[in-house]
FIGUSE-184750 format. One record per atom (N, C-alpha, C, O): residue in three letters; atom name; x, y, z. Coordinates in nm, 4 decimals, always signed. Layout:
! residues N
ALA  CA  X  Y  Z
...
***
This chain:
! residues 115
MET  N  -15.4988  -20.6807  +7.2260
MET  CA  -15.3822  -20.6050  +7.2630
MET  C  -15.3965  -20.4619  +7.2137
MET  O  -15.4713  -20.4353  +7.1197
ALA  N  -15.3269  -20.3726  +7.2753
ALA  CA  -15.3274  -20.2336  +7.2322
ALA  C  -15.2520  -20.2234  +7.0993
ALA  O  -15.1821  -20.3162  +7.0584
ILE  N  -15.2675  -20.1118  +7.0351
ILE  CA  -15.1977  -20.0845  +6.9100
ILE  C  -15.0756  -19.9980  +6.9410
ILE  O  -15.0773  -19.9186  +7.0351
MET  N  -14.9713  -20.0135  +6.8625
MET  CA  -14.8520  -19.9300  +6.8745
MET  C  -14.8170  -19.8761  +6.7366
MET  O  -14.8593  -19.9306  +6.6347
ILE  N  -14.7397  -19.7690  +6.7347
ILE  CA  -14.6930  -19.7109  +6.6095
ILE  C  -14.5441  -19.7398  +6.5988
ILE  O  -14.4668  -19.7064  +6.6886
THR  N  -14.5047  -19.8014  +6.4896
THR  CA  -14.3649  -19.8389  +6.4706
THR  C  -14.2826  -19.7188  +6.4230
THR  O  -14.3374  -19.6138  +6.3891
ASP  N  -14.1506  -19.7363  +6.4211
ASP  CA  -14.0617  -19.6281  +6.3774
ASP  C  -14.0639  -19.6093  +6.2257
ASP  O  -13.9869  -19.5295  +6.1723
GLU  N  -14.1507  -19.6814  +6.1564
GLU  CA  -14.1706  -19.6590  +6.0134
GLU  C  -14.2704  -19.5453  +5.9890
GLU  O  -14.2988  -19.5108  +5.8743
CYS  N  -14.3227  -19.4881  +6.0961
CYS  CA  -14.4195  -19.3782  +6.0886
CYS  C  -14.3600  -19.2617  +6.0096
CYS  O  -14.2448  -19.2236  +6.0301
ILE  N  -14.4398  -19.2063  +5.9197
ILE  CA  -14.3955  -19.0911  +5.8403
ILE  C  -14.4512  -18.9603  +5.8971
ILE  O  -14.4402  -18.8553  +5.8337
ASN  N  -14.5105  -18.9664  +6.0153
ASN  CA  -14.5644  -18.8483  +6.0847
ASN  C  -14.6666  -18.7712  +6.0016
ASN  O  -14.6688  -18.6482  +6.0013
CYS  N  -14.7501  -18.8456  +5.9320
CYS  CA  -14.8528  -18.7798  +5.8503
CYS  C  -14.9690  -18.7289  +5.9351
CYS  O  -15.0374  -18.6344  +5.8958
GLY  N  -14.9921  -18.7906  +6.0511
GLY  CA  -15.0988  -18.7463  +6.1402
GLY  C  -15.2371  -18.7984  +6.1069
GLY  O  -15.3341  -18.7579  +6.1710
ALA  N  -15.2499  -18.8867  +6.0091
ALA  CA  -15.3814  -18.9373  +5.9704
ALA  C  -15.4498  -19.0131  +6.0832
ALA  O  -15.5725  -19.0131  +6.0925
CYS  N  -15.3723  -19.0770  +6.1680
CYS  CA  -15.4274  -19.1610  +6.2741
CYS  C  -15.4876  -19.0823  +6.3905
CYS  O  -15.5891  -19.1227  +6.4474
GLU  N  -15.4261  -18.9721  +6.4249
GLU  CA  -15.4626  -18.8997  +6.5474
GLU  C  -15.6105  -18.8645  +6.5579
GLU  O  -15.6718  -18.8955  +6.6600
PRO  N  -15.6714  -18.8006  +6.4564
PRO  CA  -15.8127  -18.7640  +6.4714
PRO  C  -15.9090  -18.8827  +6.4676
PRO  O  -16.0264  -18.8683  +6.5015
GLU  N  -15.8606  -18.9985  +6.4271
GLU  CA  -15.9460  -19.1168  +6.4171
GLU  C  -15.9676  -19.1867  +6.5504
GLU  O  -16.0605  -19.2664  +6.5631
CYS  N  -15.8841  -19.1589  +6.6501
CYS  CA  -15.8889  -19.2315  +6.7772
CYS  C  -16.0037  -19.1835  +6.8656
CYS  O  -16.0056  -19.0670  +6.9055
PRO  N  -16.0993  -19.2710  +6.8971
PRO  CA  -16.2131  -19.2315  +6.9804
PRO  C  -16.1764  -19.2115  +7.1277
PRO  O  -16.2565  -19.1584  +7.2046
ASN  N  -16.0566  -19.2537  +7.1671
ASN  CA  -16.0133  -19.2411  +7.3062
ASN  C  -15.9080  -19.1326  +7.3260
ASN  O  -15.8588  -19.1138  +7.4373
THR  N  -15.8733  -19.0619  +7.2203
THR  CA  -15.7659  -18.9627  +7.2238
THR  C  -15.6403  -19.0257  +7.2849
THR  O  -15.5806  -18.9712  +7.3777
ALA  N  -15.6021  -19.1408  +7.2309
ALA  CA  -15.4850  -19.2138  +7.2790
ALA  C  -15.3629  -19.1920  +7.1911
ALA  O  -15.2550  -19.2422  +7.2223
ILE  N  -15.3779  -19.1181  +7.0818
ILE  CA  -15.2680  -19.0972  +6.9865
ILE  C  -15.2213  -18.9528  +6.9945
ILE  O  -15.3012  -18.8592  +6.9926
TYR  N  -15.0888  -18.9371  +7.0035
TYR  CA  -15.0289  -18.8044  +7.0181
TYR  C  -14.9110  -18.7891  +6.9238
TYR  O  -14.8422  -18.8861  +6.8919
GLU  N  -14.8888  -18.6669  +6.8799
GLU  CA  -14.7727  -18.6355  +6.7965
GLU  C  -14.6462  -18.6478  +6.8791
GLU  O  -14.6459  -18.6160  +6.9981
GLY  N  -14.5392  -18.6936  +6.8170
GLY  CA  -14.4116  -18.7075  +6.8860
GLY  C  -14.3733  -18.5793  +6.9584
GLY  O  -14.3824  -18.4703  +6.9021
GLY  N  -14.3302  -18.5929  +7.0838
GLY  CA  -14.2901  -18.4788  +7.1645
GLY  C  -14.4033  -18.4100  +7.2376
GLY  O  -14.3781  -18.3248  +7.3229
MET  N  -14.5267  -18.4443  +7.2068
MET  CA  -14.6420  -18.3805  +7.2719
MET  C  -14.6720  -18.4488  +7.4045
MET  O  -14.6743  -18.5715  +7.4133
GLU  N  -14.6947  -18.3682  +7.5070
GLU  CA  -14.7369  -18.4204  +7.6357
GLU  C  -14.8819  -18.4660  +7.6241
GLU  O  -14.9527  -18.4259  +7.5318
TRP  N  -14.9256  -18.5494  +7.7172
TRP  CA  -15.0614  -18.6010  +7.7125
TRP  C  -15.1195  -18.6070  +7.8524
TRP  O  -15.0476  -18.5931  +7.9514
THR  N  -15.2515  -18.6282  +7.8600
THR  CA  -15.3202  -18.6435  +7.9881
THR  C  -15.4147  -18.7632  +7.9794
THR  O  -15.4598  -18.8009  +7.8712
TRP  N  -15.4432  -18.8215  +8.0941
TRP  CA  -15.5403  -18.9302  +8.0989
TRP  C  -15.6799  -18.8782  +8.0667
TRP  O  -15.7599  -18.9487  +8.0051
GLY  N  -15.7092  -18.7564  +8.1075
GLY  CA  -15.8431  -18.7021  +8.0902
GLY  C  -15.8766  -18.6617  +7.9486
GLY  O  -15.9941  -18.6588  +7.9120
GLY  N  -15.7767  -18.6303  +7.8675
GLY  CA  -15.8022  -18.5871  +7.7303
GLY  C  -15.8828  -18.6894  +7.6525
GLY  O  -15.8351  -18.8004  +7.6285
GLY  N  -16.0035  -18.6541  +7.6129
GLY  CA  -16.0879  -18.7432  +7.5344
GLY  C  -16.1566  -18.8522  +7.6143
GLY  O  -16.2170  -18.9422  +7.5560
THR  N  -16.1486  -18.8460  +7.7477
THR  CA  -16.2129  -18.9470  +7.8324
THR  C  -16.2979  -18.8781  +7.9382
THR  O  -16.3028  -18.7554  +7.9460
ASP  N  -16.3646  -18.9593  +8.0190
ASP  CA  -16.4437  -18.9085  +8.1312
ASP  C  -16.3758  -18.9388  +8.2644
ASP  O  -16.4397  -18.9306  +8.3692
LEU  N  -16.2479  -18.9734  +8.2617
LEU  CA  -16.1783  -19.0121  +8.3842
LEU  C  -16.1656  -18.8956  +8.4815
LEU  O  -16.1409  -18.7816  +8.4421
LYS  N  -16.1829  -18.9270  +8.6087
LYS  CA  -16.1689  -18.8277  +8.7152
LYS  C  -16.0377  -18.8445  +8.7892
LYS  O  -15.9793  -18.7469  +8.8364
GLU  N  -15.9910  -18.9689  +8.7995
GLU  CA  -15.8650  -19.0002  +8.8659
GLU  C  -15.8194  -19.1362  +8.8139
GLU  O  -15.9015  -19.2231  +8.7845
VAL  N  -15.6892  -19.1537  +8.8029
VAL  CA  -15.6342  -19.2788  +8.7521
VAL  C  -15.5356  -19.3342  +8.8536
VAL  O  -15.4487  -19.2623  +8.9030
GLU  N  -15.5498  -19.4626  +8.8842
GLU  CA  -15.4528  -19.5292  +8.9703
GLU  C  -15.3571  -19.6064  +8.8801
GLU  O  -15.3986  -19.6951  +8.8056
LEU  N  -15.2290  -19.5719  +8.8876
LEU  CA  -15.1275  -19.6346  +8.8050
LEU  C  -15.0886  -19.7714  +8.8612
LEU  O  -15.1262  -19.8062  +8.9731
GLU  N  -15.0132  -19.8486  +8.7827
GLU  CA  -14.9726  -19.9829  +8.8234
GLU  C  -14.8966  -19.9835  +8.9556
GLU  O  -14.9044  -20.0800  +9.0316
ASP  N  -14.8226  -19.8751  +8.9834
ASP  CA  -14.7448  -19.8697  +9.1080
ASP  C  -14.8270  -19.8185  +9.2270
ASP  O  -14.7736  -19.8000  +9.3364
GLY  N  -14.9573  -19.7958  +9.2049
GLY  CA  -15.0458  -19.7503  +9.3112
GLY  C  -15.0595  -19.5998  +9.3211
GLY  O  -15.1466  -19.5498  +9.3923
ALA  N  -14.9745  -19.5270  +9.2504
ALA  CA  -14.9832  -19.3810  +9.2508
ALA  C  -15.1124  -19.3374  +9.1808
ALA  O  -15.1602  -19.4031  +9.0884
LYS  N  -15.1666  -19.2262  +9.2269
LYS  CA  -15.2882  -19.1728  +9.1661
LYS  C  -15.2551  -19.0412  +9.0969
LYS  O  -15.1798  -18.9590  +9.1490
VAL  N  -15.3134  -19.0230  +8.9774
VAL  CA  -15.2925  -18.8993  +8.9019
VAL  C  -15.4278  -18.8431  +8.8611
VAL  O  -15.5236  -18.9167  +8.8376
GLY  N  -15.4326  -18.7123  +8.8534
GLY  CA  -15.5545  -18.6454  +8.8099
GLY  C  -15.5679  -18.6494  +8.6589
GLY  O  -15.4696  -18.6732  +8.5887
PRO  N  -15.6880  -18.6266  +8.6081
PRO  CA  -15.7118  -18.6362  +8.4643
PRO  C  -15.6360  -18.5317  +8.3821
PRO  O  -15.6077  -18.5541  +8.2644
ASP  N  -15.6032  -18.4182  +8.4431
ASP  CA  -15.5356  -18.3121  +8.3699
ASP  C  -15.3864  -18.3031  +8.4007
ASP  O  -15.3193  -18.2101  +8.3560
GLU  N  -15.3345  -18.3993  +8.4767
GLU  CA  -15.1919  -18.3997  +8.5096
GLU  C  -15.1112  -18.4359  +8.3846
GLU  O  -15.1337  -18.5400  +8.3229
ILE  N  -15.0185  -18.3497  +8.3490
ILE  CA  -14.9386  -18.3664  +8.2275
ILE  C  -14.8481  -18.4884  +8.2399
ILE  O  -14.7813  -18.5080  +8.3414
GLN  N  -14.8472  -18.5705  +8.1341
GLN  CA  -14.7651  -18.6912  +8.1276
GLN  C  -14.6553  -18.6731  +8.0220
GLN  O  -14.6725  -18.6001  +7.9245
THR  N  -14.5445  -18.7399  +8.0433
THR  CA  -14.4301  -18.7319  +7.9538
THR  C  -14.4587  -18.8042  +7.8219
THR  O  -14.5172  -18.9125  +7.8224
PRO  N  -14.4183  -18.7458  +7.7099
PRO  CA  -14.4384  -18.8142  +7.5806
PRO  C  -14.3680  -18.9493  +7.5768
PRO  O  -14.2606  -18.9653  +7.6348
TYR  N  -14.4278  -19.0455  +7.5091
TYR  CA  -14.3666  -19.1770  +7.4913
TYR  C  -14.2588  -19.1724  +7.3835
TYR  O  -14.1665  -19.2538  +7.3844
SER  N  -14.2701  -19.0776  +7.2905
SER  CA  -14.1744  -19.0653  +7.1806
SER  C  -14.1545  -18.9178  +7.1486
SER  O  -14.2482  -18.8382  +7.1547
ASP  N  -14.0329  -18.8833  +7.1150
ASP  CA  -14.0054  -18.7466  +7.0724
ASP  C  -14.0028  -18.7345  +6.9204
ASP  O  -14.0088  -18.6240  +6.8664
GLU  N  -13.9940  -18.8476  +6.8519
GLU  CA  -13.9786  -18.8472  +6.7070
GLU  C  -14.1051  -18.8770  +6.6292
GLU  O  -14.1341  -18.8119  +6.5288
PHE  N  -14.1815  -18.9770  +6.6764
PHE  CA  -14.2944  -19.0265  +6.5993
PHE  C  -14.4239  -19.0140  +6.6782
PHE  O  -14.4237  -19.0012  +6.8006
TYR  N  -14.5350  -19.0180  +6.6042
TYR  CA  -14.6644  -19.0284  +6.6720
TYR  C  -14.6591  -19.1526  +6.7605
TYR  O  -14.5899  -19.2494  +6.7288
TYR  N  -14.7317  -19.1492  +6.8702
TYR  CA  -14.7320  -19.2625  +6.9621
TYR  C  -14.8715  -19.2834  +7.0186
TYR  O  -14.9557  -19.1936  +7.0170
ILE  N  -14.8936  -19.4049  +7.0690
ILE  CA  -15.0221  -19.4426  +7.1268
ILE  C  -15.0017  -19.4738  +7.2744
ILE  O  -14.9127  -19.5509  +7.3104
VAL  N  -15.0841  -19.4141  +7.3596
VAL  CA  -15.0823  -19.4438  +7.5027
VAL  C  -15.1609  -19.5731  +7.5209
VAL  O  -15.2834  -19.5741  +7.5093
SER  N  -15.0904  -19.6813  +7.5494
SER  CA  -15.1533  -19.8134  +7.5565
SER  C  -15.2649  -19.8197  +7.6610
SER  O  -15.3631  -19.8915  +7.6424
GLY  N  -15.2505  -19.7460  +7.7694
GLY  CA  -15.3526  -19.7458  +7.8736
GLY  C  -15.4841  -19.6837  +7.8303
GLY  O  -15.5862  -19.7016  +7.8968
LYS  N  -15.4827  -19.6105  +7.7187
LYS  CA  -15.6046  -19.5497  +7.6667
LYS  C  -15.6527  -19.6179  +7.5384
LYS  O  -15.7616  -19.5876  +7.4895
CYS  N  -15.5732  -19.7088  +7.4841
CYS  CA  -15.6073  -19.7751  +7.3574
CYS  C  -15.6981  -19.8942  +7.3825
CYS  O  -15.6678  -19.9816  +7.4636
THR  N  -15.8101  -19.8960  +7.3113
THR  CA  -15.9042  -20.0079  +7.3202
THR  C  -15.9193  -20.0780  +7.1855
THR  O  -16.0126  -20.1560  +7.1668
GLU  N  -15.8290  -20.0513  +7.0917
GLU  CA  -15.8392  -20.1036  +6.9555
GLU  C  -15.9732  -20.0646  +6.8938
GLU  O  -16.0248  -20.1339  +6.8060
CYS  N  -16.0283  -19.9542  +6.9400
CYS  CA  -16.1568  -19.9000  +6.8944
CYS  C  -16.2762  -19.9871  +6.9324
CYS  O  -16.3865  -19.9657  +6.8823
MET  N  -16.2553  -20.0864  +7.0216
MET  CA  -16.3658  -20.1704  +7.0691
MET  C  -16.4710  -20.0809  +7.1335
MET  O  -16.4393  -19.9891  +7.2090
GLY  N  -16.5959  -20.1098  +7.1018
GLY  CA  -16.7058  -20.0304  +7.1548
GLY  C  -16.7396  -19.9117  +7.0663
GLY  O  -16.8390  -19.8428  +7.0889
PHE  N  -16.6559  -19.8879  +6.9647
PHE  CA  -16.6784  -19.7762  +6.8725
PHE  C  -16.6832  -19.8235  +6.7270
PHE  O  -16.7741  -19.7880  +6.6520
HIS  N  -16.5840  -19.9039  +6.6887
HIS  CA  -16.5696  -19.9473  +6.5495
HIS  C  -16.5332  -20.0957  +6.5458
HIS  O  -16.4953  -20.1530  +6.6479
GLU  N  -16.5446  -20.1569  +6.4298
GLU  CA  -16.5140  -20.2985  +6.4159
GLU  C  -16.3657  -20.3273  +6.4022
GLU  O  -16.3234  -20.4419  +6.4177
GLU  N  -16.2857  -20.2251  +6.3733
GLU  CA  -16.1416  -20.2424  +6.3600
GLU  C  -16.0717  -20.1159  +6.4070
GLU  O  -16.1324  -20.0088  +6.4089
PRO  N  -15.9449  -20.1269  +6.4450
PRO  CA  -15.8703  -20.0074  +6.4866
PRO  C  -15.8634  -19.9060  +6.3718
PRO  O  -15.8120  -19.9356  +6.2639
GLN  N  -15.9152  -19.7883  +6.3970
GLN  CA  -15.9218  -19.6879  +6.2920
GLN  C  -15.7855  -19.6322  +6.2543
GLN  O  -15.7642  -19.5932  +6.1395
CYS  N  -15.6924  -19.6278  +6.3501
CYS  CA  -15.5585  -19.5787  +6.3174
CYS  C  -15.4944  -19.6677  +6.2120
CYS  O  -15.4330  -19.6188  +6.1172
ALA  N  -15.5093  -19.8004  +6.2294
ALA  CA  -15.4525  -19.8949  +6.1331
ALA  C  -15.5233  -19.8841  +5.9984
ALA  O  -15.4607  -19.8991  +5.8935
ALA  N  -15.6533  -19.8583  +6.0015
ALA  CA  -15.7305  -19.8502  +5.8774
ALA  C  -15.6889  -19.7315  +5.7908
ALA  O  -15.6941  -19.7398  +5.6681
VAL  N  -15.6473  -19.6204  +5.8538
VAL  CA  -15.6132  -19.5012  +5.7754
VAL  C  -15.4629  -19.4828  +5.7546
VAL  O  -15.4225  -19.3955  +5.6777
CYS  N  -15.3804  -19.5615  +5.8202
CYS  CA  -15.2349  -19.5441  +5.8111
CYS  C  -15.1853  -19.5793  +5.6708
CYS  O  -15.2056  -19.6917  +5.6250
PRO  N  -15.1208  -19.4850  +5.6022
PRO  CA  -15.0754  -19.5123  +5.4649
PRO  C  -14.9522  -19.6021  +5.4563
PRO  O  -14.9205  -19.6520  +5.3484
VAL  N  -14.8821  -19.6237  +5.5682
VAL  CA  -14.7617  -19.7071  +5.5643
VAL  C  -14.7722  -19.8295  +5.6557
VAL  O  -14.6721  -19.8963  +5.6816
ASP  N  -14.8912  -19.8588  +5.7038
ASP  CA  -14.9159  -19.9764  +5.7872
ASP  C  -14.8234  -19.9864  +5.9081
ASP  O  -14.7690  -20.0930  +5.9368
CYS  N  -14.8058  -19.8748  +5.9788
CYS  CA  -14.7184  -19.8782  +6.0975
CYS  C  -14.7973  -19.8824  +6.2281
CYS  O  -14.7373  -19.8783  +6.3355
CYS  N  -14.9290  -19.8905  +6.2218
CYS  CA  -15.0126  -19.9081  +6.3411
CYS  C  -15.0415  -20.0575  +6.3520
CYS  O  -15.1238  -20.1123  +6.2787
VAL  N  -14.9717  -20.1215  +6.4454
VAL  CA  -14.9758  -20.2676  +6.4561
VAL  C  -15.0038  -20.3086  +6.6004
VAL  O  -14.9865  -20.2278  +6.6916
PRO  N  -15.0471  -20.4334  +6.6226
PRO  CA  -15.0675  -20.4807  +6.7598
PRO  C  -14.9390  -20.4727  +6.8419
PRO  O  -14.8307  -20.5057  +6.7936
ASP  N  -14.9531  -20.4286  +6.9664
ASP  CA  -14.8390  -20.4150  +7.0570
ASP  C  -14.8274  -20.5435  +7.1399
ASP  O  -14.9118  -20.5693  +7.2258
PRO  N  -14.7235  -20.6242  +7.1148
PRO  CA  -14.7112  -20.7510  +7.1871
PRO  C  -14.6872  -20.7346  +7.3373
PRO  O  -14.7025  -20.8305  +7.4129
ASP  N  -14.6500  -20.6153  +7.3808
ASP  CA  -14.6288  -20.5900  +7.5236
ASP  C  -14.7590  -20.5641  +7.5985
ASP  O  -14.7594  -20.5610  +7.7215
TYR  N  -14.8700  -20.5453  +7.5263
TYR  CA  -14.9989  -20.5156  +7.5888
TYR  C  -15.1075  -20.6036  +7.5297
TYR  O  -15.1967  -20.5551  +7.4601
GLU  N  -15.0999  -20.7320  +7.5574
GLU  CA  -15.2009  -20.8253  +7.5096
GLU  C  -15.3239  -20.8173  +7.5989
GLU  O  -15.3143  -20.8308  +7.7209
GLU  N  -15.4387  -20.7954  +7.5377
GLU  CA  -15.5646  -20.7851  +7.6109
GLU  C  -15.6726  -20.8598  +7.5337
GLU  O  -15.6724  -20.8618  +7.4106
THR  N  -15.7643  -20.9207  +7.6068
THR  CA  -15.8761  -20.9902  +7.5435
THR  C  -15.9807  -20.8872  +7.5000
THR  O  -15.9742  -20.7702  +7.5375
GLU  N  -16.0753  -20.9327  +7.4215
GLU  CA  -16.1850  -20.8455  +7.3804
GLU  C  -16.2610  -20.7943  +7.5022
GLU  O  -16.2979  -20.6770  +7.5074
ASP  N  -16.2847  -20.8812  +7.5999
ASP  CA  -16.3545  -20.8401  +7.7219
ASP  C  -16.2752  -20.7334  +7.7975
ASP  O  -16.3330  -20.6370  +7.8478
GLU  N  -16.1439  -20.7502  +7.8056
GLU  CA  -16.0598  -20.6506  +7.8735
GLU  C  -16.0633  -20.5166  +7.8003
GLU  O  -16.0688  -20.4112  +7.8638
LEU  N  -16.0601  -20.5204  +7.6670
LEU  CA  -16.0654  -20.3964  +7.5897
LEU  C  -16.1999  -20.3263  +7.6062
LEU  O  -16.2051  -20.2039  +7.6182
LEU  N  -16.3084  -20.4031  +7.6069
LEU  CA  -16.4412  -20.3437  +7.6273
LEU  C  -16.4556  -20.2880  +7.7680
LEU  O  -16.5196  -20.1847  +7.7875
SER  N  -16.3971  -20.3549  +7.8657
SER  CA  -16.3990  -20.3050  +8.0031
SER  C  -16.3207  -20.1738  +8.0126
SER  O  -16.3629  -20.0807  +8.0812
LYS  N  -16.2079  -20.1671  +7.9441
LYS  CA  -16.1279  -20.0433  +7.9436
LYS  C  -16.2057  -19.9306  +7.8761
LYS  O  -16.2023  -19.8166  +7.9225
GLN  N  -16.2751  -19.9613  +7.7683
GLN  CA  -16.3557  -19.8604  +7.6987
GLN  C  -16.4628  -19.8062  +7.7920
GLN  O  -16.4865  -19.6854  +7.7963
SER  N  -16.5272  -19.8945  +7.8661
SER  CA  -16.6303  -19.8538  +7.9614
SER  C  -16.5691  -19.7673  +8.0727
SER  O  -16.6281  -19.6667  +8.1121
TRP  N  -16.4523  -19.8055  +8.1229
TRP  CA  -16.3823  -19.7294  +8.2272
TRP  C  -16.3437  -19.5904  +8.1776
TRP  O  -16.3615  -19.4918  +8.2490
LEU  N  -16.2912  -19.5822  +8.0563
LEU  CA  -16.2492  -19.4531  +8.0011
LEU  C  -16.3659  -19.3570  +7.9823
LEU  O  -16.3502  -19.2357  +7.9955
HIS  N  -16.4815  -19.4114  +7.9518
HIS  CA  -16.5958  -19.3265  +7.9172
HIS  C  -16.7123  -19.3381  +8.0158
HIS  O  -16.8247  -19.2987  +7.9846
ASN  N  -16.6851  -19.3920  +8.1345
ASN  CA  -16.7851  -19.4024  +8.2419
ASN  C  -16.9195  -19.4546  +8.1940
ASN  O  -17.0241  -19.3957  +8.2213
GLU  N  -16.9151  -19.5636  +8.1240
GLU  CA  -17.0408  -19.6214  +8.0723
GLU  C  -17.0853  -19.7374  +8.1564
GLU  O  -17.1886  -19.7981  +8.1280
***
């Protein structure tokens, strides 16, 4: 499953630079699918297509947040999610709304980085 940041986040920012997929953003910050990836175009669940540099709405205005569609739990890069490893308050936890198998996470990692 993808990782999420709970509302216990103290906004220290330790997690953001650790993400190999650039899936972590500061609260209120817009994001793009292309940031930190090799994606050229993304087809969303509703069939809409977006470009890699198309600005997306922040998931949270208050706390750091993780874009689940870009989170691979660091599979293909590290043995454990690096955001959780460096979080001083343990607020980077598995997101029960995005359960994925190891194979699915590795496939997503390959898709994000055109491997």
